[in-house]
C-alpha positions in Angstrom: -47.1 60.4 -37.9 -48.7 56.8 -37.7 -49.3 54.9 -34.3 -46.1 52.9 -35.3 -44.1 55.7 -36.1 -44.9 57.3 -32.5 -44.4 54.4 -31.0 -40.9 53.9 -32.4 -40.1 57.9 -31.9 -41.1 56.9 -27.9 -38.5 54.2 -27.9 -36.0 56.4 -29.5 -36.4 58.8 -26.3 -36.6 56.0 -23.9 -39.9 55.7 -23.5 -40.6 51.9 -23.9 -44.2 50.5 -25.1 -46.7 49.0 -22.4 -48.2 45.3 -22.9 -51.1 46.3 -25.1 -49.4 48.4 -27.3 -46.8 45.7 -28.0 -49.5 43.2 -29.2 -51.0 45.7 -31.0 -47.8 45.4 -33.3 -48.8 41.5 -34.0 -52.6 41.8 -34.1 -52.2 45.4 -36.4 -54.2 44.9 -39.5 -51.9 48.1 -40.7 -49.1 46.4 -42.4 -47.7 49.0 -43.9 -47.9 51.4 -41.5 -45.8 48.7 -39.0 -43.2 48.5 -41.5 -42.6 52.0 -42.3 -42.2 53.0 -38.4 -40.5 49.8 -38.2 -37.7 50.1 -40.9 -37.1 53.5 -39.6 -36.0 52.0 -36.2 -34.0 49.6 -37.9 -32.2 52.0 -39.8 -31.1 54.5 -36.7 -29.7 51.5 -35.2 -27.7 49.7 -38.4 -27.9 52.0 -41.1 -28.6 50.4 -44.4 -26.4 47.2 -43.6 -27.2 44.0 -43.3 -25.1 40.7 -41.7 -25.1 37.3 -43.0 -24.3 34.2 -41.5 -23.9 30.7 -42.3 -24.1 27.1 -40.5 -22.6 23.4 -40.9 -23.9 20.6 -39.2 -21.5 18.8 -37.6 -23.4 15.9 -36.4 -26.4 15.3 -38.0 -29.8 13.1 -36.2 -29.7 10.5 -33.6 -30.3 13.1 -31.0 -32.3 11.8 -27.8 -34.5 14.4 -27.3 -38.3 14.9 -28.9 -38.8 18.5 -29.9 -42.0 17.9 -32.0 -40.8 20.4 -34.6 -36.9 18.8 -35.0 -36.0 16.4 -38.1 -33.1 14.9 -36.0 -34.9 13.8 -33.3 -34.8 9.6 -33.0 -38.8 9.7 -32.1 -39.7 10.5 -35.4 -38.7 8.7 -38.8 -38.2 11.5 -40.9 -35.9 11.0 -44.5 -33.1 13.1 -43.6 -28.8 12.5 -43.5 -27.4 11.0 -40.1 -23.8 11.0 -39.3 -21.5 11.2 -36.6 -19.6 14.0 -35.8 -17.6 15.1 -39.1 -14.3 14.5 -40.7 -11.9 17.0 -40.2 -12.0 18.0 -44.2 -15.7 19.0 -43.8 -14.9 21.8 -41.2 -11.4 22.6 -43.2 -13.8 23.0 -46.0 -16.7 25.0 -44.9 -14.3 27.5 -43.5 -12.4 27.8 -46.8 -15.0 28.1 -48.5 -16.8 31.1 -47.4 -13.4 32.5 -46.1 -13.8 35.3 -49.6 -17.3 35.7 -49.1 -19.4 38.3 -47.3 -20.5 36.0 -44.6 -20.1 37.9 -40.9 -19.9 34.9 -38.9 -19.8 31.0 -39.4 -21.4 28.8 -37.0 -20.6 24.9 -36.0 -24.0 23.0 -35.1 -24.7 19.7 -34.1 -27.8 17.2 -32.6 -28.4 16.2 -29.8 -28.8 17.7 -26.0 -25.1 17.8 -25.7 -21.6 16.7 -27.5 -19.2 14.4 -25.6 -16.1 15.9 -24.1 -14.1 14.2 -26.8 -16.1 15.8 -29.9 -15.8 19.4 -28.1 -12.0 19.4 -27.8 -11.5 17.7 -31.3 -13.8 20.8 -32.9 -11.8 23.2 -31.0 -8.7 21.6 -32.1 -10.2 21.9 -35.9 -11.0 25.5 -35.5 -7.8 26.3 -33.9 -5.6 24.4 -37.0 -7.8 26.2 -39.6 -7.5 30.0 -39.1 -10.2 32.3 -40.8 -11.0 36.1 -40.3 -14.3 35.2 -39.6 -16.3 35.3 -36.7 -17.1 32.0 -35.1 -20.5 30.5 -33.2 -21.0 27.3 -31.8 -24.7 25.6 -31.4 -23.6 22.4 -29.4 -26.5 22.0 -26.9 -25.9 21.7 -22.9 -22.5 22.5 -22.1 -20.3 22.6 -19.0 -18.3 25.6 -18.0 -15.0 24.0 -18.7 -16.7 22.7 -22.2 -17.3 26.3 -22.8 -13.8 27.5 -21.7 -12.3 25.0 -24.4 -14.7 26.9 -27.2 -13.9 30.0 -26.0 -9.7 29.6 -26.0 -10.5 28.4 -29.4 -11.4 31.8 -30.6 -14.8 31.1 -30.8 -16.8 34.4 -29.7 -20.7 33.3 -29.8 -22.4 30.5 -28.3 -26.1 29.9 -30.1 -28.5 28.3 -27.8 -32.3 28.7 -28.2 -35.2 28.6 -26.0 -37.5 28.1 -28.6 -40.3 29.8 -27.0 -41.8 31.0 -23.9 -41.9 28.8 -20.8 -46.0 28.2 -20.6 -45.9 27.0 -24.2 -42.6 24.8 -23.7 -44.1 21.8 -22.7 -46.2 21.7 -25.5 -43.0 21.0 -28.1 -40.5 19.1 -25.6 -40.8 16.8 -22.5 -37.4 15.3 -22.5 -35.4 18.5 -21.3 -37.0 21.4 -19.3 -37.1 25.1 -20.0 -34.4 25.7 -17.1 -31.7 23.5 -18.0 -31.6 25.9 -21.4 -31.7 29.3 -19.2 -29.0 28.0 -16.9 -26.9 27.2 -20.4 -27.6 30.8 -21.9 -27.1 32.0 -18.2 -23.1 30.2 -18.5 -22.4 31.0 -21.4 -22.8 35.0 -20.8 -21.0 34.7 -17.7 -18.1 32.8 -19.4 -18.2 36.1 -22.1 -19.3 34.9 -24.8 -21.8 37.0 -26.7 -25.2 35.0 -26.9 -27.4 34.1 -30.0 -30.9 33.3 -28.5 -34.5 33.2 -29.5 -36.6 30.3 -31.2 -39.3 29.1 -33.0 -42.7 30.6 -34.5 -45.4 29.0 -36.0 -46.0 26.2 -33.6 -49.5 27.0 -31.9 -48.1 30.0 -30.0 -50.1 32.6 -28.7 -49.8 36.4 -28.9 -49.1 36.3 -25.2 -46.6 33.9 -25.7 -44.7 35.7 -27.8 -44.6 38.8 -25.7 -43.9 36.7 -22.5 -41.0 35.0 -24.6 -39.7 38.4 -25.7 -39.5 39.4 -22.1 -37.5 36.5 -21.0 -34.9 36.9 -23.9 -34.9 40.8 -22.0 -34.4 39.7 -18.6 -31.3 37.1 -20.4 -29.9 40.1 -22.1 -28.8 38.4 -25.1 -26.7 39.7 -27.6 -28.6 38.2 -31.0 -31.8 36.8 -31.4 -32.7 34.3 -34.2 -35.9 34.3 -35.5 -37.5 31.0 -37.5 -40.7 30.4 -38.5 -41.7 26.2 -38.9 -41.1 24.7 -41.8 -43.7 21.5 -41.6 -41.3 18.6 -41.7 -43.2 15.1 -42.7 -42.4 12.8 -40.1 -42.8 14.8 -36.8 -45.7 15.9 -34.8 -45.6 19.1 -36.5 -45.6 17.9 -39.8 -49.2 19.2 -40.9 -49.1 22.7 -39.4 -49.2 25.7 -41.7 -50.3 28.6 -38.9 -48.4 31.5 -39.6 -49.6 34.0 -42.7 -46.8 36.0 -44.6 -48.1 38.7 -43.4 -47.8 37.6 -39.5 -44.3 36.6 -40.0 -43.4 40.8 -41.2 -45.7 41.9 -37.9 -43.7 39.1 -35.6 -39.8 40.8 -37.1 -41.2 44.1 -36.4 -42.3 43.5 -32.9 -39.0 42.2 -32.2 -37.4 45.3 -33.5 -39.5 47.2 -31.6 -38.9 45.2 -28.3 -35.2 44.7 -28.8 -35.0 48.3 -31.0 -30.2 47.8 -30.8 -30.5 44.2 -31.1 -29.0 41.9 -34.0 -32.6 40.2 -35.4 -31.8 37.5 -37.8 -34.6 35.9 -39.7 -33.2 32.4 -40.2 -35.2 29.1 -40.7 -38.9 29.5 -42.8 -37.8 32.3 -44.3 -38.8 31.3 -47.8 -41.5 28.6 -47.1 -43.2 30.9 -44.6 -42.6 34.8 -45.9 -43.1 33.6 -49.4 -44.1 36.4 -51.0 -43.5 38.8 -48.7 -39.9 37.6 -47.9 -38.0 40.0 -49.7 -39.4 42.7 -46.9 -37.6 41.2 -43.6 -35.3 44.0 -43.3 -38.1 46.4 -44.2 -39.6 44.4 -41.1 -36.9 44.9 -38.9 -34.3 42.0 -39.8 -31.1 43.4 -39.5 -29.2 39.9 -41.1 -30.3 36.7 -42.2 -28.8 33.0 -42.5 -27.8 32.1 -46.0 -27.0 29.1 -47.6 -28.3 25.7 -46.6 -30.0 24.9 -43.1 -29.2 21.8 -40.7 -31.3 19.0 -42.5 -32.8 21.1 -45.5 -31.3 23.4 -48.5 -31.5 27.0 -47.8 -31.7 29.9 -50.3 -27.9 30.4 -51.8 -25.4 33.2 -50.9 -25.4 34.9 -54.6 -29.6 34.9 -55.1 -29.4 36.7 -51.1 -26.8 39.1 -52.1 -28.5 39.7 -55.1 -31.9 40.7 -53.3 -30.1 42.5 -50.5 -29.0 45.0 -53.4 -32.2 45.3 -54.8 -33.3 46.4 -51.7 -31.0 49.0 -51.5 -28.8 47.6 -48.7 -25.3 46.6 -48.4 -23.7 43.6 -47.0 -21.9 44.2 -43.1 
């Protein structure tokens, strides 16, 4: 067995790697050995299944926050479509158009630090009035216990709220709100009984130690699903000229999270095609158990049909 297969075997026998062993995953030159081990670890917990999610941007642009990676911030001059909370027909069509496909979860996302109370109640009513067999998720920023209860009562079972990066690196990407506000929201959602989807973005200049510290923070919060995004530099944002990760490094990051969270859902989301490029079909071999398909918040994504074809080609099946 190679060194990573030994690590994977140790994990299955409840012996977790130490910090240096975890860092060796991010720094290895033996990518094929790593992928062989991470793929086996993934298959142990998820067999050959893949789950898909899709998102709807319910409120675009005009965000009060200054996250340096984001096209929706009011601080940056970015060419995107901006609109207030969407019409009922857009939410209804999003649910209806995905009812007969294999998407496992639909997520409603909004720009801004939080939705105002009226908008949260409106979204809850719209979801209640348009029944679906899909699992439902929301990503609406910092919410109160009352807001979260309103969503829970509407049948929304998961709340998404990224920490984005490690605590020590966070002030390099955002200054208008602090890390503890994000942590508090995740804890509150967990306490309210939501499944929580939480991770962040890679390729913003963070170190391998930042990635390790970030994973530890997520473990302490006991998040249920880990969405891995890779920076897609957007013209007009402070990070527009960033291009820091190789496709190989992206796969190492996915594998790292599979080793760190062997039995958790790991989803590869934004930046999958742009950053992983010619290696993007290996995301499941690296350890991903799911992907986001379709369009993102302000950018086009890969079509559902293309992703289904890729999943089948790689020998996996949709959950």
